[in-house]
PADREN-527430 format. One record per residue (C-alpha): residue number from 0; chain; x, y, z. Coordinates in steps of 0.1 Angstrom, whole numbers, plus 5000, padded with zeros to 4 digits. Example, Ala and Ser with C-alpha at 12.3 -4.5 7.8 and 13.67 -1.06 7.14 Angstrom:
REM residues 2
n, chain, c1, c2, c3
0, A, 5123, 4955, 5078;
1, A, 5137, 4989, 5071;
END
This chain:
REM residues 727
n, chain, c1, c2, c3
0, A, 3587, 5822, 7036;
1, A, 3589, 5831, 7072;
2, A, 3575, 5808, 7099;
3, A, 3563, 5809, 7134;
4, A, 3574, 5780, 7156;
5, A, 3551, 5752, 7165;
6, A, 3556, 5727, 7193;
7, A, 3547, 5691, 7193;
8, A, 3546, 5673, 7225;
9, A, 3535, 5637, 7231;
10, A, 3537, 5615, 7262;
11, A, 3539, 5577, 7261;
12, A, 3533, 5557, 7293;
13, A, 3540, 5524, 7277;
14, A, 3552, 5502, 7306;
15, A, 3572, 5470, 7299;
16, A, 3563, 5441, 7321;
17, A, 3593, 5443, 7344;
18, A, 3588, 5480, 7348;
19, A, 3552, 5474, 7358;
20, A, 3564, 5451, 7385;
21, A, 3585, 5479, 7399;
22, A, 3556, 5503, 7397;
23, A, 3536, 5481, 7420;
24, A, 3563, 5472, 7444;
25, A, 3548, 5494, 7472;
26, A, 3514, 5478, 7466;
27, A, 3529, 5443, 7467;
28, A, 3548, 5452, 7498;
29, A, 3517, 5463, 7516;
30, A, 3499, 5431, 7504;
31, A, 3526, 5411, 7520;
32, A, 3520, 5430, 7552;
33, A, 3483, 5422, 7551;
34, A, 3486, 5394, 7576;
35, A, 3501, 5419, 7600;
36, A, 3478, 5449, 7593;
37, A, 3443, 5456, 7603;
38, A, 3420, 5486, 7601;
39, A, 3400, 5475, 7632;
40, A, 3429, 5479, 7656;
41, A, 3433, 5510, 7678;
42, A, 3461, 5532, 7668;
43, A, 3491, 5533, 7691;
44, A, 3486, 5564, 7713;
45, A, 3522, 5576, 7709;
46, A, 3521, 5573, 7672;
47, A, 3487, 5591, 7672;
48, A, 3502, 5620, 7691;
49, A, 3531, 5621, 7667;
50, A, 3508, 5622, 7636;
51, A, 3488, 5651, 7651;
52, A, 3519, 5671, 7658;
53, A, 3532, 5663, 7624;
54, A, 3501, 5679, 7608;
55, A, 3483, 5707, 7627;
56, A, 3449, 5692, 7638;
57, A, 3432, 5722, 7622;
58, A, 3445, 5710, 7588;
59, A, 3446, 5673, 7594;
60, A, 3423, 5650, 7574;
61, A, 3387, 5651, 7586;
62, A, 3388, 5613, 7591;
63, A, 3416, 5616, 7617;
64, A, 3392, 5612, 7646;
65, A, 3389, 5586, 7674;
66, A, 3413, 5558, 7680;
67, A, 3403, 5533, 7654;
68, A, 3430, 5530, 7627;
69, A, 3404, 5525, 7600;
70, A, 3392, 5562, 7606;
71, A, 3427, 5575, 7599;
72, A, 3429, 5581, 7561;
73, A, 3463, 5571, 7547;
74, A, 3474, 5554, 7578;
75, A, 3480, 5516, 7582;
76, A, 3486, 5500, 7615;
77, A, 3500, 5467, 7627;
78, A, 3472, 5442, 7635;
79, A, 3485, 5433, 7670;
80, A, 3505, 5462, 7683;
81, A, 3485, 5491, 7666;
82, A, 3519, 5507, 7656;
83, A, 3517, 5528, 7625;
84, A, 3537, 5510, 7597;
85, A, 3525, 5530, 7567;
86, A, 3517, 5566, 7560;
87, A, 3505, 5576, 7526;
88, A, 3493, 5612, 7524;
89, A, 3496, 5618, 7486;
90, A, 3477, 5648, 7473;
91, A, 3464, 5659, 7507;
92, A, 3471, 5696, 7501;
93, A, 3496, 5697, 7530;
94, A, 3521, 5725, 7533;
95, A, 3548, 5739, 7556;
96, A, 3579, 5721, 7568;
97, A, 3578, 5684, 7576;
98, A, 3576, 5682, 7614;
99, A, 3603, 5660, 7629;
100, A, 3578, 5645, 7653;
101, A, 3571, 5621, 7624;
102, A, 3604, 5605, 7631;
103, A, 3592, 5593, 7664;
104, A, 3571, 5566, 7646;
105, A, 3601, 5543, 7644;
106, A, 3579, 5514, 7633;
107, A, 3573, 5531, 7599;
108, A, 3580, 5509, 7569;
109, A, 3565, 5531, 7542;
110, A, 3563, 5569, 7541;
111, A, 3547, 5586, 7511;
112, A, 3541, 5624, 7512;
113, A, 3542, 5630, 7475;
114, A, 3524, 5658, 7456;
115, A, 3519, 5682, 7484;
116, A, 3535, 5716, 7491;
117, A, 3560, 5708, 7518;
118, A, 3589, 5732, 7520;
119, A, 3622, 5734, 7538;
120, A, 3648, 5707, 7541;
121, A, 3643, 5669, 7545;
122, A, 3645, 5662, 7582;
123, A, 3677, 5645, 7590;
124, A, 3659, 5624, 7617;
125, A, 3644, 5603, 7589;
126, A, 3676, 5584, 7593;
127, A, 3662, 5570, 7626;
128, A, 3634, 5552, 7607;
129, A, 3656, 5521, 7602;
130, A, 3626, 5499, 7593;
131, A, 3618, 5521, 7563;
132, A, 3615, 5504, 7530;
133, A, 3598, 5531, 7509;
134, A, 3603, 5568, 7512;
135, A, 3585, 5590, 7486;
136, A, 3587, 5628, 7490;
137, A, 3583, 5636, 7453;
138, A, 3566, 5667, 7438;
139, A, 3569, 5690, 7468;
140, A, 3590, 5722, 7472;
141, A, 3617, 5707, 7494;
142, A, 3652, 5722, 7493;
143, A, 3687, 5716, 7505;
144, A, 3709, 5685, 7504;
145, A, 3702, 5648, 7510;
146, A, 3708, 5642, 7547;
147, A, 3738, 5620, 7554;
148, A, 3717, 5602, 7580;
149, A, 3701, 5583, 7552;
150, A, 3731, 5561, 7552;
151, A, 3715, 5543, 7582;
152, A, 3684, 5532, 7562;
153, A, 3698, 5498, 7555;
154, A, 3665, 5482, 7544;
155, A, 3654, 5510, 7520;
156, A, 3641, 5496, 7487;
157, A, 3626, 5528, 7471;
158, A, 3639, 5564, 7475;
159, A, 3617, 5588, 7454;
160, A, 3625, 5625, 7457;
161, A, 3618, 5637, 7421;
162, A, 3601, 5670, 7414;
163, A, 3617, 5692, 7441;
164, A, 3634, 5718, 7421;
165, A, 3655, 5733, 7449;
166, A, 3667, 5699, 7462;
167, A, 3702, 5693, 7450;
168, A, 3739, 5697, 7455;
169, A, 3762, 5668, 7447;
170, A, 3747, 5633, 7448;
171, A, 3763, 5618, 7480;
172, A, 3790, 5592, 7475;
173, A, 3772, 5567, 7498;
174, A, 3740, 5567, 7477;
175, A, 3750, 5533, 7461;
176, A, 3763, 5518, 7493;
177, A, 3739, 5525, 7522;
178, A, 3713, 5498, 7513;
179, A, 3720, 5466, 7494;
180, A, 3682, 5463, 7489;
181, A, 3677, 5496, 7470;
182, A, 3658, 5488, 7438;
183, A, 3644, 5522, 7428;
184, A, 3662, 5556, 7430;
185, A, 3644, 5586, 7415;
186, A, 3662, 5620, 7419;
187, A, 3649, 5634, 7386;
188, A, 3637, 5670, 7381;
189, A, 3658, 5684, 7409;
190, A, 3690, 5704, 7410;
191, A, 3717, 5678, 7416;
192, A, 3751, 5685, 7400;
193, A, 3785, 5670, 7397;
194, A, 3793, 5635, 7386;
195, A, 3772, 5603, 7391;
196, A, 3787, 5585, 7421;
197, A, 3807, 5554, 7412;
198, A, 3788, 5533, 7436;
199, A, 3757, 5536, 7415;
200, A, 3773, 5518, 7386;
201, A, 3778, 5487, 7407;
202, A, 3748, 5485, 7430;
203, A, 3735, 5450, 7421;
204, A, 3700, 5455, 7435;
205, A, 3693, 5486, 7415;
206, A, 3666, 5482, 7388;
207, A, 3651, 5517, 7383;
208, A, 3674, 5547, 7382;
209, A, 3661, 5581, 7372;
210, A, 3685, 5611, 7374;
211, A, 3669, 5630, 7345;
212, A, 3665, 5668, 7344;
213, A, 3694, 5678, 7367;
214, A, 3728, 5694, 7362;
215, A, 3750, 5663, 7362;
216, A, 3782, 5662, 7343;
217, A, 3812, 5640, 7336;
218, A, 3817, 5610, 7313;
219, A, 3789, 5586, 7309;
220, A, 3800, 5552, 7321;
221, A, 3786, 5517, 7316;
222, A, 3765, 5502, 7343;
223, A, 3773, 5467, 7357;
224, A, 3740, 5455, 7370;
225, A, 3709, 5441, 7354;
226, A, 3691, 5475, 7353;
227, A, 3656, 5477, 7339;
228, A, 3649, 5515, 7337;
229, A, 3676, 5541, 7331;
230, A, 3668, 5578, 7326;
231, A, 3697, 5603, 7325;
232, A, 3680, 5628, 7301;
233, A, 3686, 5666, 7302;
234, A, 3720, 5667, 7320;
235, A, 3755, 5676, 7307;
236, A, 3769, 5641, 7304;
237, A, 3796, 5636, 7278;
238, A, 3816, 5608, 7262;
239, A, 3805, 5581, 7238;
240, A, 3775, 5557, 7241;
241, A, 3782, 5526, 7262;
242, A, 3769, 5492, 7253;
243, A, 3751, 5485, 7286;
244, A, 3759, 5449, 7281;
245, A, 3750, 5439, 7317;
246, A, 3714, 5449, 7309;
247, A, 3712, 5429, 7277;
248, A, 3684, 5408, 7291;
249, A, 3668, 5433, 7314;
250, A, 3670, 5469, 7302;
251, A, 3636, 5481, 7288;
252, A, 3639, 5519, 7289;
253, A, 3671, 5538, 7280;
254, A, 3667, 5576, 7279;
255, A, 3699, 5596, 7274;
256, A, 3683, 5625, 7255;
257, A, 3696, 5661, 7258;
258, A, 3732, 5655, 7268;
259, A, 3765, 5660, 7251;
260, A, 3773, 5625, 7238;
261, A, 3795, 5622, 7208;
262, A, 3806, 5596, 7183;
263, A, 3785, 5570, 7165;
264, A, 3758, 5546, 7177;
265, A, 3775, 5513, 7185;
266, A, 3760, 5481, 7170;
267, A, 3761, 5465, 7205;
268, A, 3730, 5486, 7214;
269, A, 3710, 5461, 7193;
270, A, 3719, 5434, 7219;
271, A, 3695, 5449, 7244;
272, A, 3668, 5424, 7236;
273, A, 3642, 5436, 7261;
274, A, 3645, 5473, 7251;
275, A, 3611, 5490, 7245;
276, A, 3621, 5527, 7246;
277, A, 3654, 5541, 7232;
278, A, 3659, 5578, 7232;
279, A, 3692, 5594, 7225;
280, A, 3679, 5626, 7209;
281, A, 3694, 5660, 7213;
282, A, 3731, 5649, 7215;
283, A, 3760, 5653, 7191;
284, A, 3760, 5618, 7176;
285, A, 3776, 5615, 7141;
286, A, 3783, 5590, 7113;
287, A, 3759, 5567, 7096;
288, A, 3737, 5541, 7114;
289, A, 3754, 5507, 7112;
290, A, 3735, 5482, 7090;
291, A, 3737, 5457, 7118;
292, A, 3718, 5480, 7142;
293, A, 3686, 5460, 7141;
294, A, 3663, 5460, 7171;
295, A, 3641, 5433, 7186;
296, A, 3604, 5433, 7179;
297, A, 3598, 5446, 7215;
298, A, 3610, 5481, 7207;
299, A, 3581, 5506, 7208;
300, A, 3599, 5540, 7207;
301, A, 3630, 5548, 7187;
302, A, 3641, 5584, 7189;
303, A, 3674, 5595, 7173;
304, A, 3663, 5630, 7164;
305, A, 3683, 5663, 7168;
306, A, 3718, 5648, 7162;
307, A, 3742, 5649, 7133;
308, A, 3737, 5615, 7119;
309, A, 3742, 5611, 7082;
310, A, 3741, 5585, 7054;
311, A, 3710, 5566, 7043;
312, A, 3681, 5559, 7065;
313, A, 3683, 5524, 7079;
314, A, 3666, 5499, 7056;
315, A, 3659, 5475, 7084;
316, A, 3650, 5488, 7119;
317, A, 3634, 5457, 7134;
318, A, 3644, 5420, 7131;
319, A, 3609, 5411, 7118;
320, A, 3592, 5442, 7104;
321, A, 3557, 5427, 7103;
322, A, 3559, 5416, 7139;
323, A, 3576, 5448, 7152;
324, A, 3558, 5467, 7179;
325, A, 3573, 5501, 7169;
326, A, 3548, 5529, 7176;
327, A, 3571, 5559, 7171;
328, A, 3601, 5564, 7149;
329, A, 3617, 5599, 7150;
330, A, 3648, 5604, 7129;
331, A, 3642, 5641, 7123;
332, A, 3667, 5669, 7125;
333, A, 3697, 5650, 7112;
334, A, 3716, 5648, 7079;
335, A, 3701, 5616, 7065;
336, A, 3701, 5615, 7027;
337, A, 3688, 5593, 6999;
338, A, 3652, 5580, 6996;
339, A, 3627, 5567, 7022;
340, A, 3632, 5530, 7024;
341, A, 3602, 5507, 7016;
342, A, 3610, 5487, 7047;
343, A, 3596, 5515, 7068;
344, A, 3562, 5509, 7052;
345, A, 3562, 5473, 7067;
346, A, 3562, 5485, 7103;
347, A, 3525, 5477, 7107;
348, A, 3522, 5491, 7143;
349, A, 3537, 5525, 7134;
350, A, 3516, 5555, 7145;
351, A, 3541, 5584, 7145;
352, A, 3568, 5588, 7118;
353, A, 3590, 5619, 7118;
354, A, 3617, 5623, 7091;
355, A, 3617, 5661, 7089;
356, A, 3647, 5683, 7085;
357, A, 3670, 5659, 7067;
358, A, 3683, 5657, 7031;
359, A, 3659, 5631, 7018;
360, A, 3652, 5629, 6981;
361, A, 3630, 5608, 6958;
362, A, 3593, 5602, 6961;
363, A, 3571, 5594, 6990;
364, A, 3565, 5556, 6988;
365, A, 3531, 5546, 6976;
366, A, 3531, 5518, 7001;
367, A, 3528, 5543, 7030;
368, A, 3491, 5536, 7028;
369, A, 3498, 5502, 7042;
370, A, 3504, 5518, 7076;
371, A, 3468, 5518, 7087;
372, A, 3476, 5528, 7123;
373, A, 3496, 5558, 7112;
374, A, 3484, 5590, 7129;
375, A, 3512, 5616, 7125;
376, A, 3535, 5620, 7094;
377, A, 3561, 5647, 7092;
378, A, 3583, 5646, 7061;
379, A, 3587, 5684, 7060;
380, A, 3620, 5703, 7052;
381, A, 3636, 5677, 7028;
382, A, 3639, 5676, 6991;
383, A, 3612, 5651, 6983;
384, A, 3597, 5652, 6948;
385, A, 3568, 5638, 6929;
386, A, 3532, 5641, 6940;
387, A, 3514, 5633, 6972;
388, A, 3507, 5595, 6968;
389, A, 3471, 5586, 6965;
390, A, 3475, 5555, 6987;
391, A, 3481, 5578, 7017;
392, A, 3443, 5577, 7021;
393, A, 3449, 5541, 7034;
394, A, 3462, 5558, 7066;
395, A, 3426, 5565, 7075;
396, A, 3434, 5574, 7111;
397, A, 3458, 5602, 7101;
398, A, 3456, 5632, 7123;
399, A, 3486, 5653, 7110;
400, A, 3502, 5653, 7076;
401, A, 3531, 5677, 7073;
402, A, 3549, 5678, 7039;
403, A, 3559, 5714, 7038;
404, A, 3592, 5727, 7023;
405, A, 3599, 5700, 6997;
406, A, 3598, 5698, 6959;
407, A, 3564, 5682, 6956;
408, A, 3543, 5689, 6925;
409, A, 3510, 5678, 6911;
410, A, 3476, 5687, 6924;
411, A, 3457, 5681, 6956;
412, A, 3438, 5649, 6950;
413, A, 3401, 5650, 6956;
414, A, 3404, 5616, 6973;
415, A, 3421, 5631, 7003;
416, A, 3386, 5637, 7017;
417, A, 3388, 5601, 7030;
418, A, 3412, 5615, 7057;
419, A, 3382, 5627, 7077;
420, A, 3401, 5627, 7110;
421, A, 3429, 5650, 7097;
422, A, 3436, 5680, 7120;
423, A, 3468, 5693, 7105;
424, A, 3475, 5696, 7068;
425, A, 3507, 5714, 7058;
426, A, 3518, 5712, 7021;
427, A, 3534, 5747, 7022;
428, A, 3565, 5757, 7001;
429, A, 3562, 5732, 6974;
430, A, 3551, 5734, 6937;
431, A, 3516, 5721, 6940;
432, A, 3491, 5735, 6915;
433, A, 3454, 5734, 6906;
434, A, 3425, 5743, 6928;
435, A, 3414, 5733, 6963;
436, A, 3391, 5703, 6956;
437, A, 3355, 5707, 6967;
438, A, 3357, 5672, 6981;
439, A, 3380, 5685, 7009;
440, A, 3347, 5696, 7026;
441, A, 3348, 5661, 7039;
442, A, 3379, 5669, 7061;
443, A, 3357, 5685, 7087;
444, A, 3382, 5680, 7116;
445, A, 3408, 5703, 7101;
446, A, 3423, 5728, 7125;
447, A, 3456, 5738, 7109;
448, A, 3458, 5743, 7071;
449, A, 3489, 5757, 7054;
450, A, 3488, 5757, 7016;
451, A, 3511, 5787, 7014;
452, A, 3537, 5793, 6987;
453, A, 3526, 5769, 6960;
454, A, 3510, 5774, 6926;
455, A, 3474, 5770, 6936;
456, A, 3448, 5791, 6918;
457, A, 3410, 5796, 6915;
458, A, 3385, 5811, 6938;
459, A, 3379, 5803, 6975;
460, A, 3352, 5776, 6974;
461, A, 3327, 5766, 7000;
462, A, 3347, 5735, 7010;
463, A, 3366, 5757, 7035;
464, A, 3334, 5766, 7053;
465, A, 3330, 5730, 7064;
466, A, 3362, 5732, 7084;
467, A, 3343, 5744, 7114;
468, A, 3372, 5738, 7138;
469, A, 3397, 5759, 7118;
470, A, 3423, 5777, 7139;
471, A, 3449, 5786, 7113;
472, A, 3445, 5791, 7075;
473, A, 3474, 5802, 7053;
474, A, 3470, 5804, 7015;
475, A, 3497, 5831, 7011;
476, A, 3520, 5832, 6981;
477, A, 3497, 5815, 6956;
478, A, 3476, 5826, 6926;
479, A, 3441, 5826, 6941;
480, A, 3418, 5852, 6926;
481, A, 3382, 5864, 6927;
482, A, 3364, 5882, 6955;
483, A, 3368, 5874, 6992;
484, A, 3337, 5855, 7004;
485, A, 3314, 5868, 7032;
486, A, 3321, 5838, 7054;
487, A, 3359, 5844, 7055;
488, A, 3360, 5858, 7091;
489, A, 3331, 5839, 7106;
490, A, 3350, 5808, 7119;
491, A, 3345, 5806, 7156;
492, A, 3379, 5791, 7165;
493, A, 3400, 5810, 7140;
494, A, 3432, 5826, 7152;
495, A, 3451, 5835, 7120;
496, A, 3441, 5840, 7084;
497, A, 3468, 5847, 7059;
498, A, 3458, 5853, 7023;
499, A, 3487, 5876, 7014;
500, A, 3504, 5877, 6980;
501, A, 3476, 5865, 6958;
502, A, 3453, 5881, 6932;
503, A, 3422, 5886, 6953;
504, A, 3401, 5916, 6941;
505, A, 3369, 5934, 6951;
506, A, 3360, 5946, 6985;
507, A, 3369, 5934, 7020;
508, A, 3336, 5918, 7031;
509, A, 3317, 5939, 7055;
510, A, 3300, 5910, 7071;
511, A, 3298, 5893, 7105;
512, A, 3330, 5900, 7124;
513, A, 3317, 5885, 7157;
514, A, 3323, 5848, 7148;
515, A, 3359, 5843, 7160;
516, A, 3364, 5840, 7198;
517, A, 3401, 5850, 7194;
518, A, 3395, 5880, 7173;
519, A, 3369, 5894, 7197;
520, A, 3385, 5884, 7230;
521, A, 3406, 5913, 7242;
522, A, 3415, 5894, 7274;
523, A, 3437, 5871, 7255;
524, A, 3466, 5894, 7261;
525, A, 3468, 5883, 7297;
526, A, 3479, 5849, 7286;
527, A, 3506, 5856, 7260;
528, A, 3543, 5864, 7263;
529, A, 3554, 5900, 7263;
530, A, 3575, 5896, 7231;
531, A, 3556, 5907, 7200;
532, A, 3542, 5880, 7176;
533, A, 3548, 5852, 7201;
534, A, 3513, 5844, 7213;
535, A, 3511, 5808, 7222;
536, A, 3479, 5788, 7219;
537, A, 3477, 5751, 7229;
538, A, 3458, 5725, 7210;
539, A, 3456, 5689, 7221;
540, A, 3451, 5658, 7200;
541, A, 3446, 5627, 7219;
542, A, 3455, 5593, 7204;
543, A, 3437, 5564, 7221;
544, A, 3457, 5533, 7217;
545, A, 3465, 5504, 7240;
546, A, 3498, 5521, 7248;
547, A, 3480, 5551, 7264;
548, A, 3497, 5574, 7240;
549, A, 3488, 5611, 7237;
550, A, 3501, 5636, 7212;
551, A, 3500, 5673, 7219;
552, A, 3511, 5702, 7197;
553, A, 3514, 5739, 7205;
554, A, 3507, 5764, 7177;
555, A, 3526, 5796, 7183;
556, A, 3513, 5824, 7162;
557, A, 3498, 5859, 7165;
558, A, 3460, 5864, 7164;
559, A, 3458, 5882, 7131;
560, A, 3446, 5888, 7096;
561, A, 3469, 5893, 7066;
562, A, 3453, 5904, 7033;
563, A, 3484, 5922, 7020;
564, A, 3497, 5923, 6985;
565, A, 3464, 5917, 6966;
566, A, 3442, 5938, 6945;
567, A, 3416, 5948, 6970;
568, A, 3399, 5981, 6968;
569, A, 3371, 6002, 6985;
570, A, 3370, 6012, 7021;
571, A, 3381, 5993, 7051;
572, A, 3350, 5979, 7069;
573, A, 3345, 5996, 7103;
574, A, 3338, 5962, 7119;
575, A, 3373, 5950, 7112;
576, A, 3386, 5977, 7135;
577, A, 3363, 5967, 7163;
578, A, 3380, 5933, 7169;
579, A, 3393, 5937, 7204;
580, A, 3414, 5905, 7203;
581, A, 3432, 5912, 7170;
582, A, 3469, 5915, 7175;
583, A, 3481, 5918, 7139;
584, A, 3465, 5934, 7108;
585, A, 3482, 5938, 7075;
586, A, 3463, 5953, 7046;
587, A, 3493, 5968, 7028;
588, A, 3499, 5968, 6991;
589, A, 3463, 5970, 6979;
590, A, 3442, 5997, 6964;
591, A, 3421, 6006, 6995;
592, A, 3407, 6041, 6998;
593, A, 3387, 6062, 7021;
594, A, 3394, 6070, 7058;
595, A, 3408, 6047, 7084;
596, A, 3383, 6037, 7111;
597, A, 3391, 6046, 7147;
598, A, 3415, 6023, 7166;
599, A, 3401, 6028, 7201;
600, A, 3385, 5993, 7202;
601, A, 3416, 5974, 7191;
602, A, 3431, 5971, 7226;
603, A, 3452, 5940, 7218;
604, A, 3468, 5954, 7186;
605, A, 3505, 5949, 7183;
606, A, 3511, 5954, 7146;
607, A, 3492, 5975, 7120;
608, A, 3504, 5979, 7084;
609, A, 3482, 5999, 7060;
610, A, 3510, 6011, 7038;
611, A, 3510, 6014, 7000;
612, A, 3473, 6020, 6995;
613, A, 3452, 6052, 6987;
614, A, 3439, 6059, 7021;
615, A, 3431, 6095, 7028;
616, A, 3417, 6119, 7055;
617, A, 3430, 6123, 7090;
618, A, 3452, 6099, 7109;
619, A, 3432, 6080, 7136;
620, A, 3432, 6096, 7170;
621, A, 3439, 6080, 7204;
622, A, 3469, 6059, 7192;
623, A, 3484, 6064, 7227;
624, A, 3459, 6041, 7243;
625, A, 3473, 6011, 7223;
626, A, 3500, 6003, 7248;
627, A, 3511, 5970, 7231;
628, A, 3514, 5985, 7196;
629, A, 3549, 5977, 7184;
630, A, 3547, 5982, 7147;
631, A, 3529, 6009, 7128;
632, A, 3532, 6016, 7090;
633, A, 3509, 6041, 7073;
634, A, 3534, 6051, 7046;
635, A, 3526, 6058, 7010;
636, A, 3490, 6068, 7012;
637, A, 3472, 6101, 7008;
638, A, 3467, 6111, 7045;
639, A, 3465, 6148, 7053;
640, A, 3461, 6171, 7082;
641, A, 3481, 6176, 7114;
642, A, 3495, 6149, 7137;
643, A, 3500, 6161, 7173;
644, A, 3528, 6146, 7193;
645, A, 3505, 6139, 7222;
646, A, 3487, 6112, 7202;
647, A, 3517, 6088, 7206;
648, A, 3528, 6086, 7170;
649, A, 3562, 6098, 7180;
650, A, 3570, 6062, 7189;
651, A, 3569, 6053, 7152;
652, A, 3593, 6076, 7133;
653, A, 3592, 6068, 7096;
654, A, 3556, 6054, 7097;
655, A, 3542, 6083, 7076;
656, A, 3566, 6087, 7047;
657, A, 3550, 6091, 7014;
658, A, 3522, 6112, 7027;
659, A, 3532, 6147, 7014;
660, A, 3500, 6165, 7028;
661, A, 3505, 6152, 7063;
662, A, 3521, 6174, 7089;
663, A, 3538, 6160, 7120;
664, A, 3543, 6181, 7151;
665, A, 3580, 6187, 7157;
666, A, 3598, 6205, 7186;
667, A, 3602, 6242, 7180;
668, A, 3589, 6243, 7144;
669, A, 3553, 6232, 7149;
670, A, 3549, 6212, 7117;
671, A, 3571, 6189, 7097;
672, A, 3561, 6174, 7063;
673, A, 3559, 6136, 7061;
674, A, 3577, 6137, 7027;
675, A, 3592, 6109, 7006;
676, A, 3625, 6094, 7017;
677, A, 3657, 6107, 7002;
678, A, 3661, 6076, 6981;
679, A, 3630, 6070, 6959;
680, A, 3613, 6037, 6966;
681, A, 3630, 6031, 6999;
682, A, 3609, 6007, 7018;
683, A, 3597, 6008, 7054;
684, A, 3620, 5979, 7062;
685, A, 3650, 6001, 7055;
686, A, 3639, 6032, 7075;
687, A, 3655, 6042, 7107;
688, A, 3635, 6038, 7139;
689, A, 3632, 6017, 7170;
690, A, 3615, 5988, 7153;
691, A, 3640, 5963, 7141;
692, A, 3638, 5948, 7106;
693, A, 3632, 5913, 7119;
694, A, 3601, 5924, 7136;
695, A, 3587, 5941, 7105;
696, A, 3593, 5910, 7085;
697, A, 3562, 5897, 7101;
698, A, 3542, 5923, 7083;
699, A, 3549, 5908, 7049;
700, A, 3531, 5876, 7060;
701, A, 3526, 5856, 7091;
702, A, 3529, 5819, 7087;
703, A, 3542, 5789, 7106;
704, A, 3557, 5756, 7101;
705, A, 3550, 5723, 7119;
706, A, 3579, 5705, 7134;
707, A, 3580, 5675, 7156;
708, A, 3604, 5670, 7184;
709, A, 3619, 5640, 7200;
710, A, 3611, 5619, 7230;
711, A, 3623, 5627, 7265;
712, A, 3638, 5662, 7258;
713, A, 3637, 5689, 7285;
714, A, 3614, 5719, 7281;
715, A, 3636, 5736, 7306;
716, A, 3662, 5739, 7279;
717, A, 3641, 5745, 7248;
718, A, 3605, 5749, 7236;
719, A, 3604, 5714, 7221;
720, A, 3592, 5688, 7246;
721, A, 3590, 5652, 7240;
722, A, 3589, 5630, 7271;
723, A, 3583, 5593, 7280;
724, A, 3571, 5584, 7315;
725, A, 3571, 5548, 7327;
726, A, 3554, 5546, 7361;
END
């Protein structure tokens, strides 16, 4: 089976207590200043002039009028002197370079200009603001280097510069020395490179360090202060995993994802008693997980995915499983073997469990139904056997169940209708037999259904019609039979239907083709990548829990219909060729006859395969208007007549073989017969031409698989994004 990739992305903003304190440091600081601040005082005239020069009056906030400080939005003044002590202009839609006149307000203690469109370099004169305690220039478009004048900011507690992609260079050597009060340093999502300065490993005041999503390199060293938040994700750090012993009683978030760490996971990591988030995914870690690597009940997120870990899955993850606060466990994309431990089913708080792409064997534990908060399960791409346990209906909040590519057998149990919140159901590439139970009509929330490549049989029943939110349906590679129902193409949200390689007979229903928004929306091409068969459509699932957790997935698939390799006959309905948003249509290997309708309405078409039928008459005209058509196969039919070169068919040499009565215009000779290939039975995949074999593989069937990625990995490096943010 061939698959199209799917992205899963979730964001957790679970904030441990000590991190929450950091989050509110600026607020607490301003509260402490309350006895010195007043909105009723007149603003100092010199400071007022500097503010107006800093931002052109024509673009200044409308409240910046008069002299009373209370009328100046984002400005806080001292109660006696009227001097400006705080400027907070977050999300004020400001742009241009930061005017150095701002530096004349030497009374400033807090300066926040985040989430605007400021450009240029950071003014070096900021080093004059020696009373500054908070400087936040995050999420702008600043560039250049960190000014060396910052070394004069001896009282600075927070320096937040993240989200300025062109701000970079080496991190200055003095960054850990200039202020003995620095508690928070955030240089993430910039372009800093080189090694982490040694001074940062020893800065005692440092509690929150975020250097993620840069280009840092060198050996990862241990930190020697009681750090609370450490994010170094998406860099090029190497070496082995330190113990972080100095943070044993303080470290809550440790994110080292997407680096080049090697070796095993040391048992000493379990000594981090306050740890709530551990993410070391997307590294090169090896060996088995030590049996003594048991975490405290405070751990919320455990992500070891995309490594080379082996051996059995840990039988004990938390010290007391029933009291554990674990919400997410991701051990996917490793080489774990053996069965799924029963201890995992005792993690009562678990909501997301990812064990895909391993070497797991045995059956799915019946006790999985004890995990009543479980919302996402991905056991795909293993060697699990047995049937889908009936007790899984105990996971009544389940949103996604992905069991594809295993050795599962048995039938789809009617009781699965109890999972009425289910949005994704993937049991593809197993040995599941029987029919689709009528009771599955109760799963009205289903959006993605993949039953492909099993031993399912019977007719398409009306249970499917109740899945009104259906976006993707694949029943390919089974033994379904009977006629295609009239409701097949009427789902409003449908993007892909794949019924290929079954035993369907009768006619293609000539019914209502106007149901699907995707099939009929020709403008969808403006939103998709230029590569064929890579149209990306975002679907969001929100999980409402006390951790403020959200789970997103991105289905990447063409907008198409695949009815190939069945026993369909009769003519192709004209309405099918009027779908302006359809990108892929495969009707090959059937018994269709009659003429092909015109293609002029199919402006989004990228692939069309009508080969191995009994179609006759003239080749459709105006093929040249289909600018995005990449694959065309009309071979082995009974087409006749003359194909002029001007129609654009010259782009698809070999597309007409097996049509002996068809004449192709050729230079100098006028007409060339579209005869059989030299080797009888040679397929279109093997013919010469500009279309590569891997592209044509899509025409056999279009399917996808669901895979879940790890926390904290960078979407700048790959399509899988999993990220934790602690404010």
